[in-house]
BATI-637390 format. One record per residue (C-alpha): residue number from 1; x, y, z. Coordinates in Angstrom, 1 decimal, m for minus. Layout:
# residues N
lumnu; X; Y; Z
NUM; X; Y; Z
...
This chain:
# residues 287
lumnu; X; Y; Z
1; m6.3; 20.3; 19.3
2; m5.9; 17.5; 21.1
3; m5.2; 15.1; 18.0
4; m2.6; 17.7; 17.3
5; m0.7; 17.8; 20.8
6; m0.4; 13.7; 19.8
7; 0.4; 13.9; 16.4
8; 3.4; 16.2; 17.0
9; 4.8; 13.8; 20.4
10; 4.2; 10.7; 17.9
11; 5.7; 12.3; 16.1
12; 8.8; 13.7; 18.3
13; 9.1; 9.8; 20.3
14; 9.4; 8.3; 16.8
15; 12.4; 11.0; 16.0
16; 13.6; 9.4; 19.3
17; 13.7; 6.2; 18.7
18; 14.7; 6.2; 15.2
19; 18.1; 8.5; 16.7
20; 18.0; 6.1; 19.6
21; 18.1; 2.5; 17.0
22; 21.0; 4.9; 14.9
23; 23.4; 5.3; 17.8
24; 23.2; 2.0; 19.2
25; 24.0; 0.4; 15.3
26; 26.6; 2.3; 15.4
27; 27.8; 2.1; 18.9
28; 27.3; m1.5; 17.9
29; 29.2; m1.5; 14.7
30; 32.0; 0.5; 16.4
31; 33.1; m2.8; 18.4
32; 33.0; m4.9; 16.7
33; 35.1; m2.7; 14.2
34; 37.4; m2.0; 17.3
35; 37.9; m6.0; 19.2
36; 40.7; m6.8; 17.0
37; 42.8; m4.1; 18.1
38; 41.4; m5.1; 21.3
39; 42.4; m8.5; 20.7
40; 46.0; m7.1; 19.3
41; 47.0; m5.5; 22.6
42; 46.0; m8.4; 25.0
43; 47.7; m11.1; 23.1
44; 50.6; m8.6; 23.3
45; 50.8; m8.3; 26.9
46; 50.1; m12.3; 27.4
47; 52.3; m14.9; 29.0
48; 53.2; m18.1; 26.4
49; 50.7; m20.3; 28.2
50; 48.4; m17.8; 28.5
51; 48.3; m17.6; 24.8
52; 46.4; m20.9; 24.1
53; 43.8; m21.0; 27.1
54; 40.0; m21.6; 26.7
55; 38.4; m19.8; 27.3
56; 40.9; m17.0; 26.0
57; 42.4; m14.5; 28.8
58; 40.9; m10.9; 27.3
59; 42.9; m9.4; 30.2
60; 46.0; m11.0; 30.7
61; 47.6; m10.9; 34.3
62; 50.6; m10.3; 35.1
63; 50.6; m7.6; 31.6
64; 54.0; m9.4; 30.3
65; 55.6; m5.6; 28.9
66; 58.7; m7.7; 27.8
67; 56.9; m9.4; 25.1
68; 57.7; m5.9; 23.5
69; 61.3; m5.4; 24.5
70; 61.8; m9.0; 23.4
71; 60.9; m8.9; 19.9
72; 62.2; m5.2; 19.4
73; 65.6; m7.1; 20.7
74; 64.9; m9.9; 18.7
75; 64.8; m8.9; 14.8
76; 66.4; m5.9; 13.5
77; 63.4; m3.6; 13.9
78; 64.8; m0.6; 14.1
79; 65.8; m1.3; 10.5
80; 63.1; m2.3; 9.9
81; 61.0; 0.9; 11.1
82; 63.8; 2.6; 9.3
83; 63.5; 1.3; 6.0
84; 59.1; 1.5; 6.3
85; 59.5; 5.6; 7.1
86; 62.2; 6.5; 4.5
87; 59.7; 4.4; 2.3
88; 56.6; 5.2; 3.4
89; 58.0; 9.5; 3.5
90; 59.7; 9.5; 0.6
91; 56.6; 8.3; m1.7
92; 54.0; 9.9; m0.2
93; 55.1; 13.2; m1.1
94; 56.0; 11.7; m4.6
95; 52.2; 10.7; m5.0
96; 51.0; 14.8; m2.8
97; 53.7; 16.3; m5.4
98; 52.7; 15.1; m8.6
99; 48.8; 13.7; m7.9
100; 48.5; 17.6; m7.5
101; 50.9; 18.3; m10.5
102; 48.2; 16.2; m12.5
103; 44.5; 17.0; m11.1
104; 45.3; 20.5; m11.6
105; 45.7; 20.2; m15.6
106; 42.7; 18.7; m15.2
107; 40.6; 20.8; m13.7
108; 41.6; 23.9; m14.8
109; 43.8; 23.7; m17.6
110; 42.0; 24.0; m20.8
111; 43.6; 21.5; m23.3
112; 43.0; 19.3; m26.3
113; 41.2; 16.0; m25.7
114; 41.9; 17.0; m21.7
115; 38.4; 14.5; m21.4
116; 39.8; 11.3; m22.9
117; 42.7; 11.6; m21.2
118; 40.5; 12.0; m17.8
119; 38.3; 8.7; m19.3
120; 41.3; 6.7; m19.9
121; 43.5; 7.5; m16.7
122; 40.3; 6.5; m14.1
123; 40.3; 3.4; m16.8
124; 43.4; 2.9; m15.5
125; 41.8; 2.1; m11.3
126; 39.8; m0.8; m12.8
127; 42.7; m3.2; m13.3
128; 44.2; m5.3; m10.7
129; 48.0; m4.7; m8.8
130; 48.4; m8.6; m10.3
131; 47.7; m7.6; m14.8
132; 50.8; m5.4; m13.9
133; 52.7; m7.1; m11.4
134; 54.8; m9.2; m13.7
135; 55.7; m7.1; m16.7
136; 56.2; m4.2; m14.2
137; 58.9; m6.6; m12.3
138; 60.5; m7.8; m16.3
139; 61.1; m3.5; m16.5
140; 62.7; m2.6; m12.8
141; 64.8; m6.1; m13.7
142; 66.4; m4.3; m16.5
143; 66.9; m1.2; m15.1
144; 68.5; m3.0; m12.1
145; 66.3; m1.7; m9.5
146; 65.8; m4.7; m8.3
147; 66.8; m5.4; m4.1
148; 66.6; m1.6; m4.2
149; 63.8; 1.0; m2.8
150; 63.9; 2.6; m5.9
151; 60.4; 0.4; m7.2
152; 58.8; 1.4; m4.1
153; 59.3; 4.8; m4.7
154; 60.0; 6.6; m7.7
155; 56.9; 5.3; m9.4
156; 55.0; 7.9; m7.1
157; 57.3; 10.8; m8.3
158; 54.7; 9.6; m12.1
159; 51.5; 10.9; m11.3
160; 50.8; 9.7; m7.7
161; 48.3; 7.5; m8.6
162; 44.7; 7.3; m11.0
163; 42.4; 7.6; m7.5
164; 44.4; 10.9; m6.3
165; 44.7; 12.4; m8.7
166; 40.5; 11.8; m9.4
167; 40.1; 12.7; m6.1
168; 42.7; 16.1; m5.8
169; 40.6; 16.9; m9.3
170; 37.3; 16.6; m7.8
171; 38.5; 19.1; m5.2
172; 40.2; 21.5; m7.4
173; 37.1; 22.0; m9.8
174; 35.4; 23.1; m6.2
175; 37.0; 26.2; m5.9
176; 35.6; 29.8; m7.7
177; 36.3; 29.7; m11.3
178; 36.5; 33.5; m10.6
179; 39.6; 33.3; m8.3
180; 42.2; 31.4; m10.8
181; 40.3; 33.8; m13.5
182; 41.2; 37.2; m11.2
183; 45.0; 35.2; m11.1
184; 44.8; 35.0; m14.6
185; 44.4; 38.3; m15.8
186; 47.0; 39.5; m12.8
187; 49.5; 38.1; m15.3
188; 50.5; 35.0; m12.8
189; 51.4; 31.7; m14.8
190; 50.2; 28.4; m14.6
191; 53.5; 27.6; m11.8
192; 52.7; 30.1; m9.6
193; 48.7; 29.8; m9.4
194; 49.2; 25.9; m8.7
195; 51.6; 26.8; m6.0
196; 50.2; 30.5; m4.6
197; 46.8; 29.5; m4.5
198; 45.7; 26.4; m5.1
199; 47.8; 24.0; m2.5
200; 47.3; 26.6; 0.2
201; 43.4; 26.2; m0.2
202; 43.9; 22.4; m0.4
203; 44.8; 21.4; 2.6
204; 41.2; 19.1; 3.3
205; 42.3; 17.3; 0.1
206; 45.9; 16.5; 0.4
207; 46.4; 15.4; 3.8
208; 42.5; 13.5; 2.8
209; 45.7; 12.0; m0.3
210; 48.7; 12.1; 2.0
211; 46.8; 9.7; 4.6
212; 45.6; 7.4; 2.4
213; 49.5; 7.7; 0.7
214; 51.0; 6.6; 4.2
215; 49.0; 3.4; 5.3
216; 49.3; 2.2; 1.4
217; 53.1; 2.5; 1.3
218; 53.0; 1.8; 5.0
219; 51.0; m1.5; 5.2
220; 52.7; m2.5; 1.6
221; 53.6; m6.7; 1.9
222; 53.5; m7.6; m1.6
223; 56.1; m5.2; m3.1
224; 58.5; m5.0; m0.6
225; 57.9; m8.7; m1.2
226; 58.7; m8.7; m4.7
227; 61.5; m6.7; m5.2
228; 63.5; m6.8; m2.0
229; 65.5; m9.6; m0.6
230; 67.9; m8.7; 1.8
231; 67.8; m8.6; 5.5
232; 69.4; m5.7; 5.8
233; 66.3; m3.6; 3.3
234; 63.5; m5.2; 5.1
235; 60.3; m3.4; 5.6
236; 57.8; m3.8; 8.1
237; 55.7; m6.3; 6.9
238; 58.1; m8.3; 6.1
239; 60.3; m7.9; 9.6
240; 56.9; m9.5; 11.2
241; 57.0; m12.5; 8.7
242; 60.2; m13.8; 10.6
243; 57.7; m15.2; 13.6
244; 56.0; m17.3; 11.3
245; 59.0; m18.9; 9.7
246; 60.4; m19.7; 13.0
247; 60.1; m22.9; 14.2
248; 58.1; m21.7; 17.3
249; 55.4; m19.0; 16.7
250; 55.7; m16.9; 20.0
251; 52.5; m15.5; 18.7
252; 52.5; m12.7; 22.0
253; 55.7; m11.2; 20.2
254; 54.4; m11.4; 16.8
255; 51.3; m9.4; 18.0
256; 53.7; m6.5; 20.0
257; 55.9; m5.7; 16.4
258; 52.3; m5.7; 15.0
259; 51.2; m3.2; 17.5
260; 54.1; m1.7; 17.2
261; 53.3; m1.6; 13.6
262; 49.8; 0.1; 14.2
263; 50.1; 2.6; 16.3
264; 51.5; 5.6; 13.5
265; 48.3; 4.7; 11.7
266; 46.2; 5.3; 13.7
267; 48.9; 8.6; 15.1
268; 49.0; 9.9; 11.8
269; 44.9; 9.6; 11.0
270; 44.2; 10.9; 14.6
271; 45.5; 13.9; 13.9
272; 44.5; 14.8; 11.1
273; 41.2; 12.7; 10.7
274; 39.3; 16.7; 11.0
275; 41.3; 17.5; 7.5
276; 40.4; 13.7; 6.6
277; 36.8; 14.5; 7.2
278; 36.7; 17.7; 5.5
279; 37.9; 16.5; 2.0
280; 36.3; 13.3; 1.7
281; 33.1; 15.7; 1.9
282; 34.3; 18.2; m0.2
283; 35.3; 16.1; m2.7
284; 32.2; 14.8; m3.5
285; 30.4; 18.4; m4.2
286; 30.6; 18.8; m7.7
287; 32.1; 16.5; m10.4
């Protein structure tokens, strides 16, 4: 009896120790991942003298809030913010619309060659952006789309991306087949099934795609760098480059604008994180 009690006690202690170790490890990793953001905030509030001090100053005194005002007014960042928001919203809507339609076709519609086409779609994930960069640039040049927002928005309305189609298709396949069969028996068309049944049930997956798409377009630097040449059409990512091209790089102002650029991404994630986590979990339930 005593041996059984000791065994249970030791097993419980091992479980507590294992749980404590896991939580300490996660806290340590969380601290490391948060360090760049803390340094970004700290530097954005420093004076010009404190930026180059060694050892580095983590808590600046006094807080120089003027860095944000100077950084915002030194360039046309109001216009850059509008351009970035316009591109991000329109491109994300296009990805949600067309990726969900394509995923619905691969998940629920029966047609010859469906699995082969889906395999070809997945194969495109192995193609890096640099492989198609020059042909795409030549195509947009012939279309007369250079120095406009079209190359950054219109492609999102033609499939929305192989990864997003795959993600939504995996989620759609977890939904009960009987529900779609009953809707078909009741006379519902595929279009009606798509927008009245499928989309309302797919909020977690759609939120996941929306977050990924928002982050992709909001932080995009290479696309605007390739296709935009007029300063009045620059995005925030290109606007930040102006701080580096100056004769004197004022890091505190650059960090202030970088923090303002990061805030929308953080807010979107915090507001939709429950849908994001559910969407990622549900897309892996059924292949």
